[in-house]
C-alpha positions, 0 to 999 in steps of 0.5 A, spaced: 677 794 157 674 798 163 678 803 167 678 800 175 680 806 181 680 803 188 679 808 194 677 807 201 684 803 204 687 805 210 690 804 217 685 801 222 685 797 229 683 790 230 675 789 230 674 796 226 671 797 220 673 800 213 669 802 206 673 800 199 670 803 192 672 801 186 669 806 181 669 804 174 670 808 167 665 808 161 658 806 160 659 798 161 660 797 168 653 794 168 656 788 164 662 785 168 662 781 173 666 784 179 671 782 184 675 784 190 682 780 191 688 782 196 695 781 196 699 780 203 706 781 203 709 774 201 703 771 198 699 770 192 693 775 189 687 771 193 680 772 191 676 775 196 668 776 193 665 777 187 659 779 185 654 778 179 653 784 173 646 786 177 648 785 184 644 779 185 648 774 186 654 774 191 660 769 193 665 770 199 671 766 201 670 763 208 675 767 211 671 774 210 664 770 210 659 774 216 664 779 216 665 783 209 659 784 204 660 786 197 655 791 193 654 795 187 650 800 184 651 800 177 648 807 176 654 810 179 659 805 176 661 803 183 662 797 187 664 797 194 667 792 200 664 793 207 669 791 212 667 789 219 670 785 225 678 787 221 683 783 223 690 784 223 691 778 218 686 782 213 692 787 212 693 787 205 693 791 198 686 790 195 684 790 188 678 790 184 677 787 177 672 786 172 670 780 168 666 780 161 661 776 160 664 771 156 671 770 159 674 765 164 679 771 167 678 777 170 682 782 164 681 789 167 685 791 174 685 797 178 691 799 182 690 797 189 689 800 196 692 798 202 689 796 208 693 795 214 690 792 221 693 793 227 693 789 233 
């Protein structure tokens, strides 16, 4: 399994921006489909966006389309989530996760980074 570490969370006013990073250990990062998830207090964890192994294919949930951008740099073993036009309802712990090619579920998770959007 790959080890994942998120960074870049913080407190921002509504309408502001943050960029999250997820850095992976080892030399197999490019073989994983990667995803960003979030969990708000009292709610279940939900997928935010995902990106294919080489970055050519991305998927976004409707609630972040047009505001968030997922990307990856396989040379740096890092995935990013650029978050613009943030809303208070985006407040959550954000997690990155990795899914190996033949797997149906994400098997490696980071520890999470808190994003708080004030109104």
